[in-house]
N, CA and C atoms as a LAMMPS dump frame, in Angstrom:
ITEM: TIMESTEP
0
ITEM: NUMBER OF ATOMS
471
ITEM: BOX BOUNDS ff ff ff
-5.0000000000000000e+02 5.0000000000000000e+02
-5.0000000000000000e+02 5.0000000000000000e+02
-5.0000000000000000e+02 5.0000000000000000e+02
ITEM: ATOMS id mol type element x y z
1 1 1 N 262.627 -50.388 -94.548
2 1 2 C 261.842 -50.109 -93.367
3 1 3 C 261.942 -51.27 -92.365
4 2 1 N 261.944 -52.501 -92.901
5 2 2 C 262.041 -53.682 -92.038
6 2 3 C 263.379 -53.685 -91.286
7 3 1 N 264.46 -53.31 -91.966
8 3 2 C 265.779 -53.272 -91.336
9 3 3 C 265.798 -52.232 -90.219
10 4 1 N 265.185 -51.085 -90.443
11 4 2 C 265.114 -50.043 -89.414
12 4 3 C 264.359 -50.554 -88.193
13 5 1 N 263.27 -51.279 -88.407
14 5 2 C 262.497 -51.847 -87.293
15 5 3 C 263.336 -52.839 -86.506
16 6 1 N 264.119 -53.658 -87.205
17 6 2 C 264.969 -54.642 -86.538
18 6 3 C 266.046 -53.93 -85.721
19 7 1 N 266.647 -52.887 -86.274
20 7 2 C 267.683 -52.135 -85.559
21 7 3 C 267.1 -51.476 -84.316
22 8 1 N 265.927 -50.871 -84.431
23 8 2 C 265.284 -50.223 -83.275
24 8 3 C 264.968 -51.26 -82.205
25 9 1 N 264.431 -52.413 -82.612
26 9 2 C 264.122 -53.475 -81.652
27 9 3 C 265.397 -53.954 -80.961
28 10 1 N 266.491 -54.102 -81.719
29 10 2 C 267.758 -54.539 -81.144
30 10 3 C 268.249 -53.529 -80.104
31 11 1 N 268.173 -52.247 -80.423
32 11 2 C 268.617 -51.199 -79.499
33 11 3 C 267.777 -51.219 -78.227
34 12 1 N 266.466 -51.354 -78.375
35 12 2 C 265.575 -51.367 -77.202
36 12 3 C 265.886 -52.564 -76.311
37 13 1 N 265.985 -53.75 -76.904
38 13 2 C 266.238 -54.941 -76.1
39 13 3 C 267.646 -54.953 -75.533
40 14 1 N 268.611 -54.393 -76.243
41 14 2 C 269.971 -54.315 -75.72
42 14 3 C 270.037 -53.381 -74.524
43 15 1 N 269.374 -52.25 -74.604
44 15 2 C 269.364 -51.289 -73.495
45 15 3 C 268.682 -51.887 -72.286
46 16 1 N 267.614 -52.63 -72.508
47 16 2 C 266.865 -53.224 -71.404
48 16 3 C 267.697 -54.265 -70.665
49 17 1 N 268.412 -55.115 -71.374
50 17 2 C 269.187 -56.153 -70.708
51 17 3 C 270.468 -55.616 -70.108
52 18 1 N 271.036 -54.556 -70.631
53 18 2 C 272.282 -54.041 -70.069
54 18 3 C 272.073 -53.461 -68.687
55 19 1 N 270.874 -52.998 -68.385
56 19 2 C 270.589 -52.47 -67.056
57 19 3 C 270.581 -53.58 -66.012
58 20 1 N 270.452 -54.831 -66.436
59 20 2 C 270.346 -55.95 -65.516
60 20 3 C 271.537 -56.904 -65.608
61 21 1 N 272.672 -56.452 -66.102
62 21 2 C 273.83 -57.328 -66.208
63 21 3 C 274.19 -57.854 -64.818
64 22 1 N 274.449 -59.157 -64.701
65 22 2 C 274.809 -59.714 -63.408
66 22 3 C 276.017 -59.035 -62.777
67 23 1 N 276.988 -58.602 -63.589
68 23 2 C 278.186 -57.98 -63.029
69 23 3 C 277.889 -56.642 -62.363
70 24 1 N 276.78 -56.013 -62.71
71 24 2 C 276.476 -54.708 -62.121
72 24 3 C 276.056 -54.814 -60.664
73 25 1 N 275.771 -56.014 -60.198
74 25 2 C 275.382 -56.195 -58.803
75 25 3 C 276.61 -56.333 -57.899
76 26 1 N 277.762 -56.651 -58.478
77 26 2 C 278.978 -56.868 -57.703
78 26 3 C 279.396 -55.574 -57.022
79 27 1 N 279.657 -55.655 -55.725
80 27 2 C 280.12 -54.501 -54.977
81 27 3 C 279.458 -54.399 -53.617
82 28 1 N 279.73 -53.28 -52.951
83 28 2 C 279.171 -53 -51.625
84 28 3 C 277.939 -52.119 -51.791
85 29 1 N 276.881 -52.469 -51.108
86 29 2 C 275.613 -51.742 -51.175
87 29 3 C 275.175 -51.344 -49.776
88 30 1 N 274.651 -50.159 -49.644
89 30 2 C 274.117 -49.645 -48.38
90 30 3 C 272.6 -49.646 -48.467
91 31 1 N 271.941 -50.296 -47.52
92 31 2 C 270.48 -50.278 -47.469
93 31 3 C 270.054 -48.874 -47.065
94 32 1 N 269.274 -48.219 -47.931
95 32 2 C 268.831 -46.849 -47.62
96 32 3 C 267.362 -46.791 -47.225
97 33 1 N 266.597 -47.845 -47.562
98 33 2 C 265.22 -47.897 -47.076
99 33 3 C 264.719 -49.334 -47.083
100 34 1 N 263.801 -49.584 -46.148
101 34 2 C 263.188 -50.898 -46.008
102 34 3 C 261.715 -50.699 -45.707
103 35 1 N 260.879 -51.521 -46.338
104 35 2 C 259.456 -51.543 -46.013
105 35 3 C 259.07 -52.994 -45.775
106 36 1 N 258.556 -53.296 -44.585
107 36 2 C 258.204 -54.672 -44.226
108 36 3 C 256.7 -54.912 -44.213
109 37 1 N 255.92 -53.91 -44.499
110 37 2 C 254.474 -54.035 -44.357
111 37 3 C 254.027 -53.503 -43.003
112 38 1 N 254.92 -53.563 -42.033
113 38 2 C 254.64 -53.045 -40.697
114 38 3 C 255.497 -51.842 -40.356
115 39 1 N 256.686 -51.796 -40.958
116 39 2 C 257.639 -50.736 -40.65
117 39 3 C 258.252 -50.228 -41.946
118 40 1 N 258.41 -48.906 -42.05
119 40 2 C 259.168 -48.286 -43.134
120 40 3 C 260.299 -47.519 -42.48
121 41 1 N 261.529 -47.775 -42.929
122 41 2 C 262.713 -47.098 -42.402
123 41 3 C 263.479 -46.522 -43.576
124 42 1 N 263.886 -45.25 -43.47
125 42 2 C 264.675 -44.619 -44.523
126 42 3 C 265.821 -43.835 -43.908
127 43 1 N 267.045 -44.129 -44.362
128 43 2 C 268.19 -43.35 -43.897
129 43 3 C 268.314 -42.056 -44.693
130 44 1 N 267.749 -42.019 -45.884
131 44 2 C 267.819 -40.817 -46.728
132 44 3 C 267.021 -39.668 -46.12
133 45 1 N 265.835 -40 -45.623
134 45 2 C 264.963 -38.967 -45.049
135 45 3 C 264.967 -39.019 -43.528
136 46 1 N 265.778 -39.929 -42.951
137 46 2 C 265.839 -40.143 -41.508
138 46 3 C 264.43 -40.267 -40.93
139 47 1 N 263.653 -41.165 -41.534
140 47 2 C 262.274 -41.32 -41.084
141 47 3 C 261.928 -42.787 -40.876
142 48 1 N 260.994 -42.99 -39.97
143 48 2 C 260.47 -44.318 -39.692
144 48 3 C 258.967 -44.172 -39.497
145 49 1 N 258.238 -45.085 -40.114
146 49 2 C 256.791 -45.108 -39.945
147 49 3 C 256.389 -46.5 -39.506
148 50 1 N 255.454 -46.565 -38.567
149 50 2 C 254.947 -47.829 -38.074
150 50 3 C 253.501 -48.007 -38.498
151 51 1 N 253.118 -49.259 -38.759
152 51 2 C 251.72 -49.542 -39.082
153 51 3 C 250.88 -49.384 -37.818
154 52 1 N 249.591 -49.276 -37.988
155 52 2 C 248.685 -49.165 -36.849
156 52 3 C 248.784 -50.401 -35.952
157 53 1 N 248.974 -51.573 -36.555
158 53 2 C 249.083 -52.814 -35.779
159 53 3 C 250.295 -52.765 -34.841
160 54 1 N 251.406 -52.26 -35.313
161 54 2 C 252.611 -52.154 -34.474
162 54 3 C 252.399 -51.097 -33.399
163 55 1 N 251.764 -49.988 -33.764
164 55 2 C 251.488 -48.946 -32.758
165 55 3 C 250.606 -49.475 -31.638
166 56 1 N 249.667 -50.369 -31.971
167 56 2 C 248.811 -50.977 -30.942
168 56 3 C 249.609 -51.93 -30.06
169 57 1 N 250.583 -52.646 -30.661
170 57 2 C 251.432 -53.544 -29.882
171 57 3 C 252.33 -52.792 -28.905
172 58 1 N 252.757 -51.607 -29.306
173 58 2 C 253.658 -50.786 -28.503
174 58 3 C 253.021 -49.425 -28.213
175 59 1 N 251.977 -49.392 -27.394
176 59 2 C 251.292 -48.121 -27.138
177 59 3 C 252.123 -47.145 -26.294
178 60 1 N 253.05 -47.687 -25.507
179 60 2 C 253.905 -46.854 -24.678
180 60 3 C 254.95 -46.174 -25.568
181 61 1 N 255.022 -44.84 -25.566
182 61 2 C 255.991 -44.137 -26.435
183 61 3 C 257.44 -44.575 -26.228
184 62 1 N 257.829 -44.893 -24.991
185 62 2 C 259.207 -45.327 -24.735
186 62 3 C 259.472 -46.695 -25.365
187 63 1 N 258.498 -47.577 -25.269
188 63 2 C 258.617 -48.89 -25.896
189 63 3 C 258.704 -48.742 -27.406
190 64 1 N 257.865 -47.859 -27.926
191 64 2 C 257.829 -47.598 -29.363
192 64 3 C 259.175 -47.037 -29.825
193 65 1 N 259.762 -46.138 -29.043
194 65 2 C 261.061 -45.565 -29.384
195 65 3 C 262.13 -46.656 -29.437
196 66 1 N 262.079 -47.585 -28.493
197 66 2 C 263.02 -48.703 -28.484
198 66 3 C 262.876 -49.561 -29.728
199 67 1 N 261.646 -49.777 -30.139
200 67 2 C 261.381 -50.559 -31.349
201 67 3 C 261.944 -49.843 -32.571
202 68 1 N 261.766 -48.521 -32.622
203 68 2 C 262.273 -47.733 -33.746
204 68 3 C 263.802 -47.759 -33.796
205 69 1 N 264.436 -47.617 -32.64
206 69 2 C 265.905 -47.669 -32.595
207 69 3 C 266.419 -49.023 -33.064
208 70 1 N 265.745 -50.095 -32.615
209 70 2 C 266.126 -51.442 -33.037
210 70 3 C 265.938 -51.601 -34.551
211 71 1 N 264.853 -51.066 -35.084
212 71 2 C 264.576 -51.172 -36.522
213 71 3 C 265.678 -50.501 -37.334
214 72 1 N 266.138 -49.337 -36.893
215 72 2 C 267.23 -48.637 -37.599
216 72 3 C 268.482 -49.512 -37.657
217 73 1 N 268.845 -50.117 -36.522
218 73 2 C 270.067 -50.918 -36.453
219 73 3 C 269.957 -52.202 -37.271
220 74 1 N 268.786 -52.832 -37.224
221 74 2 C 268.612 -54.114 -37.896
222 74 3 C 268.483 -53.95 -39.404
223 75 1 N 267.718 -52.959 -39.848
224 75 2 C 267.398 -52.844 -41.268
225 75 3 C 268.416 -52.05 -42.081
226 76 1 N 268.991 -51 -41.514
227 76 2 C 269.881 -50.134 -42.295
228 76 3 C 271.314 -50.656 -42.196
229 77 1 N 271.589 -51.691 -42.971
230 77 2 C 272.87 -52.385 -42.938
231 77 3 C 273.516 -52.337 -44.322
232 78 1 N 274.61 -53.056 -44.483
233 78 2 C 275.302 -53.149 -45.767
234 78 3 C 275.201 -54.566 -46.314
235 79 1 N 275.301 -54.654 -47.624
236 79 2 C 275.289 -55.936 -48.321
237 79 3 C 276.46 -55.942 -49.291
238 80 1 N 277.11 -57.086 -49.416
239 80 2 C 278.228 -57.221 -50.339
240 80 3 C 277.954 -58.398 -51.265
241 81 1 N 278.029 -58.139 -52.571
242 81 2 C 277.942 -59.188 -53.583
243 81 3 C 279.315 -59.302 -54.227
244 82 1 N 279.997 -60.418 -54.009
245 82 2 C 281.333 -60.605 -54.562
246 82 3 C 281.294 -61.176 -55.969
247 83 1 N 282.366 -60.964 -56.736
248 83 2 C 282.435 -61.504 -58.097
249 83 3 C 282.521 -63.029 -58.1
250 84 1 N 282.824 -63.614 -56.922
251 84 2 C 282.956 -65.064 -56.792
252 84 3 C 281.65 -65.745 -56.375
253 85 1 N 280.544 -64.98 -56.336
254 85 2 C 279.252 -65.56 -55.975
255 85 3 C 278.985 -65.592 -54.481
256 86 1 N 279.797 -64.893 -53.709
257 86 2 C 279.575 -64.845 -52.26
258 86 3 C 278.776 -63.591 -51.921
259 87 1 N 277.765 -63.785 -51.088
260 87 2 C 276.878 -62.719 -50.613
261 87 3 C 277.101 -62.575 -49.115
262 88 1 N 277.376 -61.354 -48.665
263 88 2 C 277.585 -61.117 -47.237
264 88 3 C 276.624 -60.028 -46.762
265 89 1 N 275.998 -60.303 -45.643
266 89 2 C 275.156 -59.305 -44.986
267 89 3 C 276.004 -58.715 -43.871
268 90 1 N 276.247 -57.407 -43.929
269 90 2 C 277.186 -56.763 -43.013
270 90 3 C 276.446 -55.856 -42.013
271 91 1 N 276.902 -55.902 -40.775
272 91 2 C 276.439 -54.966 -39.759
273 91 3 C 277.683 -54.223 -39.305
274 92 1 N 277.897 -53.048 -39.902
275 92 2 C 279.146 -52.332 -39.684
276 92 3 C 280.261 -53.087 -40.371
277 93 1 N 281.337 -53.383 -39.645
278 93 2 C 282.454 -54.152 -40.195
279 93 3 C 282.301 -55.651 -39.945
280 94 1 N 281.227 -56.034 -39.287
281 94 2 C 281.02 -57.433 -38.924
282 94 3 C 280.113 -58.125 -39.938
283 95 1 N 280.523 -59.314 -40.357
284 95 2 C 279.694 -60.107 -41.264
285 95 3 C 278.598 -60.764 -40.433
286 96 1 N 277.329 -60.399 -40.724
287 96 2 C 276.198 -61.006 -40.033
288 96 3 C 276.029 -62.449 -40.467
289 97 1 N 276.046 -62.674 -41.763
290 97 2 C 276.03 -64.021 -42.319
291 97 3 C 276.535 -63.967 -43.748
292 98 1 N 276.949 -65.134 -44.225
293 98 2 C 277.518 -65.253 -45.559
294 98 3 C 276.804 -66.394 -46.279
295 99 1 N 276.412 -66.14 -47.528
296 99 2 C 275.747 -67.147 -48.334
297 99 3 C 276.287 -67.058 -49.754
298 100 1 N 275.713 -67.848 -50.64
299 100 2 C 276.102 -67.822 -52.039
300 100 3 C 274.942 -67.294 -52.872
301 101 1 N 275.286 -66.612 -53.973
302 101 2 C 274.229 -66.094 -54.838
303 101 3 C 274.543 -66.386 -56.3
304 102 1 N 273.47 -66.392 -57.072
305 102 2 C 273.574 -66.556 -58.522
306 102 3 C 272.452 -65.722 -59.116
307 103 1 N 272.745 -65.007 -60.188
308 103 2 C 271.748 -64.177 -60.856
309 103 3 C 271.012 -65.009 -61.897
310 104 1 N 269.699 -64.973 -61.846
311 104 2 C 268.871 -65.598 -62.869
312 104 3 C 268.213 -64.46 -63.64
313 105 1 N 268.832 -64.061 -64.759
314 105 2 C 268.347 -62.897 -65.513
315 105 3 C 267.011 -63.157 -66.187
316 106 1 N 266.724 -64.408 -66.521
317 106 2 C 265.44 -64.718 -67.163
318 106 3 C 264.267 -64.444 -66.233
319 107 1 N 264.452 -64.721 -64.946
320 107 2 C 263.387 -64.511 -63.971
321 107 3 C 263.557 -63.201 -63.195
322 108 1 N 264.662 -62.478 -63.436
323 108 2 C 265.004 -61.253 -62.692
324 108 3 C 265.014 -61.504 -61.19
325 109 1 N 265.71 -62.59 -60.817
326 109 2 C 265.841 -62.909 -59.401
327 109 3 C 267.297 -63.214 -59.07
328 110 1 N 267.614 -62.998 -57.813
329 110 2 C 268.892 -63.422 -57.257
330 110 3 C 268.582 -64.69 -56.471
331 111 1 N 269.235 -65.776 -56.813
332 111 2 C 269.042 -67.037 -56.1
333 111 3 C 270.11 -67.115 -55.017
334 112 1 N 269.684 -67.039 -53.769
335 112 2 C 270.594 -67.058 -52.632
336 112 3 C 270.486 -68.428 -51.963
337 113 1 N 271.633 -69.076 -51.772
338 113 2 C 271.655 -70.385 -51.125
339 113 3 C 272.553 -70.34 -49.9
340 114 1 N 272.162 -71.119 -48.919
341 114 2 C 272.935 -71.185 -47.682
342 114 3 C 272.22 -72.068 -46.691
343 115 1 N 272.582 -71.954 -45.448
344 115 2 C 271.989 -72.754 -44.376
345 115 3 C 271.014 -71.885 -43.586
346 116 1 N 269.898 -72.506 -43.191
347 116 2 C 268.965 -71.789 -42.318
348 116 3 C 269.398 -71.994 -40.868
349 117 1 N 268.597 -71.492 -39.94
350 117 2 C 268.967 -71.562 -38.522
351 117 3 C 269.029 -73.004 -37.997
352 118 1 N 268.408 -73.94 -38.711
353 118 2 C 268.443 -75.351 -38.313
354 118 3 C 269.59 -76.108 -38.979
355 119 1 N 270.368 -75.409 -39.817
356 119 2 C 271.494 -76.034 -40.508
357 119 3 C 271.13 -76.715 -41.803
358 120 1 N 269.882 -76.536 -42.243
359 120 2 C 269.439 -77.135 -43.5
360 120 3 C 269.78 -76.228 -44.675
361 121 1 N 270.113 -76.839 -45.823
362 121 2 C 270.365 -76.067 -47.039
363 121 3 C 269.045 -75.5 -47.551
364 122 1 N 269.052 -74.208 -47.863
365 122 2 C 267.854 -73.55 -48.393
366 122 3 C 268.244 -72.66 -49.57
367 123 1 N 267.283 -72.426 -50.455
368 123 2 C 267.475 -71.505 -51.574
369 123 3 C 266.304 -70.538 -51.577
370 124 1 N 266.62 -69.262 -51.707
371 124 2 C 265.606 -68.22 -51.708
372 124 3 C 265.756 -67.4 -52.983
373 125 1 N 264.633 -67.089 -53.619
374 125 2 C 264.658 -66.225 -54.796
375 125 3 C 264.254 -64.82 -54.364
376 126 1 N 265.102 -63.853 -54.68
377 126 2 C 264.848 -62.456 -54.344
378 126 3 C 264.702 -61.681 -55.645
379 127 1 N 263.553 -61.07 -55.845
380 127 2 C 263.351 -60.257 -57.04
381 127 3 C 264.269 -59.049 -56.961
382 128 1 N 264.829 -58.649 -58.126
383 128 2 C 265.715 -57.493 -58.122
384 128 3 C 265.54 -56.652 -59.379
385 129 1 N 265.92 -55.4 -59.228
386 129 2 C 265.94 -54.445 -60.333
387 129 3 C 267.025 -53.431 -60.011
388 130 1 N 267.878 -53.129 -60.984
389 130 2 C 268.922 -52.12 -60.79
390 130 3 C 268.633 -50.957 -61.725
391 131 1 N 268.534 -49.758 -61.144
392 131 2 C 268.327 -48.545 -61.931
393 131 3 C 269.224 -47.449 -61.372
394 132 1 N 270.038 -46.857 -62.222
395 132 2 C 270.894 -45.726 -61.832
396 132 3 C 271.651 -45.973 -60.528
397 133 1 N 272.375 -47.094 -60.456
398 133 2 C 273.182 -47.432 -59.276
399 133 3 C 272.34 -47.639 -58.016
400 134 1 N 271.06 -47.901 -58.185
401 134 2 C 270.168 -48.202 -57.061
402 134 3 C 269.629 -49.614 -57.277
403 135 1 N 269.749 -50.435 -56.241
404 135 2 C 269.297 -51.819 -56.292
405 135 3 C 267.998 -51.94 -55.504
406 136 1 N 266.977 -52.482 -56.142
407 136 2 C 265.686 -52.701 -55.496
408 136 3 C 265.518 -54.209 -55.316
409 137 1 N 265.282 -54.63 -54.075
410 137 2 C 265.097 -56.048 -53.776
411 137 3 C 263.716 -56.262 -53.178
412 138 1 N 263.113 -57.39 -53.502
413 138 2 C 261.818 -57.761 -52.915
414 138 3 C 261.927 -59.201 -52.442
415 139 1 N 261.859 -59.366 -51.122
416 139 2 C 261.992 -60.677 -50.504
417 139 3 C 260.613 -61.134 -50.053
418 140 1 N 260.191 -62.278 -50.544
419 140 2 C 258.876 -62.8 -50.17
420 140 3 C 258.974 -63.491 -48.814
421 141 1 N 258.018 -63.169 -47.946
422 141 2 C 257.907 -63.821 -46.642
423 141 3 C 256.473 -64.301 -46.484
424 142 1 N 256.198 -64.99 -45.4
425 142 2 C 254.841 -65.486 -45.189
426 142 3 C 253.861 -64.37 -44.862
427 143 1 N 254.334 -63.284 -44.257
428 143 2 C 253.451 -62.182 -43.885
429 143 3 C 253.361 -61.121 -44.978
430 144 1 N 254.447 -60.403 -45.156
431 144 2 C 254.509 -59.304 -46.121
432 144 3 C 255.793 -59.453 -46.922
433 145 1 N 255.787 -59.003 -48.17
434 145 2 C 257.086 -58.95 -48.854
435 145 3 C 257.925 -57.828 -48.231
436 146 1 N 259.205 -58.067 -48.114
437 146 2 C 260.113 -57.035 -47.602
438 146 3 C 260.751 -56.364 -48.807
439 147 1 N 260.612 -55.056 -48.885
440 147 2 C 261.166 -54.301 -50.005
441 147 3 C 262.34 -53.466 -49.502
442 148 1 N 263.492 -53.656 -50.152
443 148 2 C 264.701 -52.924 -49.779
444 148 3 C 265.179 -52.082 -50.951
445 149 1 N 265.698 -50.925 -50.642
446 149 2 C 266.339 -50.066 -51.634
447 149 3 C 267.775 -49.855 -51.164
448 150 1 N 268.73 -50.099 -52.063
449 150 2 C 270.143 -50.007 -51.705
450 150 3 C 270.878 -49.116 -52.698
451 151 1 N 271.861 -48.378 -52.201
452 151 2 C 272.731 -47.559 -53.06
453 151 3 C 274.093 -48.227 -53.121
454 152 1 N 274.694 -48.186 -54.296
455 152 2 C 276.018 -48.79 -54.469
456 152 3 C 277.057 -47.912 -53.778
457 153 1 N 277.892 -48.538 -52.97
458 153 2 C 278.948 -47.822 -52.259
459 153 3 C 280.21 -47.764 -53.105
460 154 1 N 280.665 -48.93 -53.587
461 154 2 C 281.907 -48.978 -54.36
462 154 3 C 281.907 -50.217 -55.235
463 155 1 N 282.457 -50.083 -56.42
464 155 2 C 282.595 -51.24 -57.306
465 155 3 C 283.938 -51.885 -57.081
466 156 1 N 283.991 -53.166 -57.319
467 156 2 C 285.257 -53.888 -57.197
468 156 3 C 286.018 -53.789 -58.512
469 157 1 N 287.315 -53.746 -58.44
470 157 2 C 288.144 -53.699 -59.64
471 157 3 C 288.507 -55.083 -60.097
């Protein structure tokens, strides 16, 4: 009975860690939804929702429409995680910025390093979870955490 318990525990823990293998993040990912606490954007449902605070900031419907159009362009982008540890944020075919990443499986975070706008070296921890070819990221900010959902576009060979 003890051996059966050990085998079951091994299977459970093996299945749990295989879903988070660092190599499974390698490839091109399309952002399909973003929630910033103020804005929710989804390319799957072609929907955008604004918080009441944002609606008060932009009471004019035309201004609000401009904000929504900008949100679609800024948030619904592509991300590339290379096997060499390079992370690229893509806007169409253009690289928005390039940084380095490392997976920390113990903490379930992606450690992204690069330069900030002042040229200083910075490291950011991004919580991640991969389920059924869908990558969930949670980026902590001073205001609200930004939650992104991404679908895998293609794996690298």
